[in-house]
N, C-alpha and C positions, 0 to 999 in steps of 0.2 A: 350559368347557375342550371344543374338538372336536378328533378324530384323523380321519385321513385318511392314504391310503397314495396313490402315484402309480406306477404300472408303466411304467416308461420305454419297454420293449419289448413285445412282443405274446407272445412265447412264453412257454410253461407251464414251471414250475420247482417242484420238490420241496425244495429246499435252499437257502437263501438265508442268506448268511453275513454278516455285518457289514462294512461297506467305509467306514471312518472317513475324513473328510476329514484330511488329513495337515497341511494350512497352512490358516490363515483364508483366504488368496486362494483357495485351490481352492474353498472354498465360497462365496465372491463370485462366482466364475466360473461355479459350477455355478447358482447361481440366476439370473444375468444370461442363462444358458442357455436354463433352464427357468422363466421368470417366474410360471408356472402354481402353483408352490408358495406365491407369496404370496397367494392366493386367502385371504380372511379370513372369509369369510361373504357370502349373498347380498348385503349392502350392499357389499360391496367386492370385485368381479369382474373378469375380463379386466384385470389389472395390466400397465401397460406401464413398460420401464425408460425413465428419463429420463436417468440420467448416472450413474457409479460414480466413486469416489476423489474426489468434489468437494472442491477446496479451499477452506476457510473459515476465515480469522485464524487462519491457522498449523496448523489440525488438519482434517481431511478425513472427508467423510460417505463410509461404505463404499458405500452404494448410494442411490439418490434414484429411486422409481416413481410414477407417477400411476394413479388409480383414476379413468377418465371418467364411469364410472356414476354416482359419488359427488362429481365436482369435487374430488379430493382427491389430495392430494401427500401420498405417504409418506418420512418420513426413517428409513432402515434401517442400524442397528450389529449386525454380526456378529461372534461371536466362536468360535472353534474349539471350545471346551470349554462350561464352565457359565456361564448367565446368572447374574450375582449382582449386590449392590447397587452395585458399583461400575459395571457396564455401564449398570444402569438410572439413576444419577446422570449419567451421561454423557450418554445419550439425553436426559432431561429437560432438561439443559444445553443441548443443541442446540435443543431445541424451545423453550425459554424465551427463550434469549439471540436467536432469529432471529425471534421472534414477529412484529417489524415490518419485518421484510425479507423473509422468504419469502411472507408473506401478510397485508398491512397490512389491517386490519377485518375479516377473514373467518378468526380464528382457529380456528373448527372445520372448516377446509377442511385442516388438517394435521394428520397422527398420526403417532405414532414407532413402530418395531416392532424388537425385540430378536429376534435367530435365532441359536441354537447348538443344542448337543448333549444340554443339561441343561438344567436350572433349578432353582434355590434356592427351596426353600419360602418364605423369607423376603421375596420379590418378588414373590411370585404375587398377594397381597392389595393390593398397591400399585397391581397392573395391573389386579386387578378391581376396585378403587376407583375408577380413574381415569376420565376420558372419551374420551382420544384415545391410551392406550396399550395395545400388543399383546405379544406374545411368541410366536416359533416355536421349539419345539423340533422340529429336524430330525435323521433317522438315516437313514442308506444302506446297502442290505444290495444283495447281488449273489449270483449263481451263474456259472457259464459262459457262460449265454445271457439272463440277466435281471438287470436292475436295477430295485429298489424303492426309492420314497422314502418314509418314514413320517414325518408331523408331527403333532405335538400343536399345538394354538393356544389361549391363554389372552388372553381378550378382555376389556373393560369388562362390568360387570353392568348398568349404566345409564346408556349412551351415551346422548348427547341425541339426539332425533327430529331426523332430516334432511330437507330438501328434497330429493325426488329428482325435480321438475317436468322432463320432457320437452319439448322445442319444435318445432315444425315453422316453417322459414322458407320463404318464397315469395318469389322474388325477382321485380324489377318487367317480367321477360319470362315470369313463370310456372313456372319451374323449382323443384321444392319439394324441401327437404333435410328429412327428417324424423327424428325420435327423437333428438334434440340435446339434451344436458346444456348447462349455462350457459356454460362455457368453449368448448366446438365450437360453440356456437352464435354467441359473439364473433368468434371466428375465420370463420366461415361467413359473418357478415356482411360483413366485410372483404373475403373472398374474392369474395363475389359483387358486391361495388361494382366490385372492381377488374374483373371481366370484363365490366361495363356501362359503365366511365368510365376513360379514359386519364388518368394523374394522375402526378406525380412524388411524390416520398418527403413532402417538406415540405408538398405540396399535401392528401395523405392524411392527414398529422398535423394540420393545419388543420380538415380534414373530422372527425376522429375524436380531438380533445383529448386529455390524459391527465385533464381533470377529470372527463370521463364516466364514469371509473373511480371516481370518489368516495373518492380515498384521504387527501384531506386537502392543504393547502395547501403542506406540507412535502415532500409526496413528488414525486419527481423523476424517477418512472418512466413513460417515455412508452408508450401503448399499441401503439404501432410504431415498430419501429427497425430500420436498418440490419443485414442479417445478418452481424455480424462475432464474437460472442459466441463463445467456445471452453469446454470443458467446466470448465477449472479457474476461470472468470470467476463474479465474486460473484451475477450475474445470470441464469444459464446456465439454473438449471433454472424460471425463471420466463417463459420464452417457449417456444412451441409449435416442433418442431423441423422441420416442415415449412415451409419456406420459401414466400414468394408474389412476385410479380414487379410492380413498381412500372415508369414508363416507364424511369427512370433507375437503379434501384437492385433488389437482390434484398431483401426485408424479413422480418421475423420479427414474429409477433402473441403479446402478452403472453397468459397462461394462467391469470390470478391472478382469478377469478370466481367471484361466489357470490350467496347471496341478498341479500346486503348493498349490491352495487354492480351488478348485471345491468340494473338498470331503466334506467340513464342509455342505455347501449348499445341496448337496445331501443327506446328511446324516439328515438332520433338514426335506428334504421333504419326505423323508421315515417316519419319526417320525410322520408326519401330513397326512399320510395314502396316499399317490403318491407313484407311482411304477416308476424306472428308471431303464431302461435296454440299453445296448451297441448295437451299430449296427456293423457290418462287412463291 
């Protein structure tokens, strides 16, 4: 368990009073505006909000975030009050039910986070004995000039060891893109290819077929698709939000890459004349 405080302003204050979140939506909005509160440890830093209120089979994810340093997606469930067994069961349901939709073959790339203002002792051991469940107890305080957020983080005791290999991509023309995680590497491979080659979306999909991602014959998720997905769409969180441009369409690139499927993309990049090296 870790505790932290975030001082949102730089002024000093001797008197901080509780400033509770009046509604669950207010807590969600605060997290979206201050994603740094989602920092879990040195393994999960610099979180980025991928979406919020994501519709899924008549239920909604409160927030979806990404930790690029760990190539990890986080499904986040917020509660205005205490985190209890019901909240934990709901989060586990999301993670289990969607194991084959958010992240085929790379289950370790998805974590669940509960966020509330208190926690029931009965679920702490479940989180500590898990491999991908976290809880953040968040409380807000303020004075006339200051606002402080205090968080307590509950983490797995024996989370599986992750592969944090970083890569440097060198294009055919010698441009270098260092310090790339697996998902960002895949994105920059396609980005670099488009800088050097004029092609349509169909031609690009032939160059980078979905079989490169090694998701099995039944997967129908392309690596590249036209940029038409909206926040409520089932596939929205599986693609980078920074679009690229083919000769005929604006496109988006799949962000579902990990140790189980990045080799296909690396081999394709090398076939196309790019160089990829690992960093220590």
